[in-house]
C-alpha positions, 0 to 999 in steps of 0.5 A: 500500500505504501508503494502505491501511495509513493507511486501516486505522489511521484506521478502527481509530482511529475505532472506538476513538474511538466506543467511548470516546465510548459508554462515558463512563458513571460507575462505582464501582470497588471495589478492596477490600471497603472501598475504593471510588472513586466516579464514574470514567468507564468508559473510564478504567477500561478504559484502565487495565486495558488498560495493566496487562494490557500491562505484565503480559504484557510482564513475563511474556514478558520472560524468554523474550525474553531467553533467545532473545536470548542464544541468538541471540548464541551462535549468531552467535558460533558461526557466525562461528567456523565461518566462520573455520574454513572460510576457514582450511581453504579457504586451506590447500586453495588452496595447492599442496602442496609438491612431494615430493622424488622420488628418482632411479630407476635405469634398468633 
């Protein structure tokens, strides 16, 4: 299985490498209407956009990830409290009840 995973990784790396080698064309990047960066390799522009998209996606997903972590921590605390209650009740159930004082019955 590990061999298959490494072969898949190698294949993906080779595909990305070939893609990068085929996109070395120099392009002009227009950031604003009057600001232009000349002769930037296309693969560099694509890599920068990939990184920016990843970072932006991470920032967008971060609040929901933090909310889920807080919820998981709350549920773990609640579970441990319930487990403690169950252990306490099972200890009480395991103890024999104190023998009730039986009053002597008069014979008939």
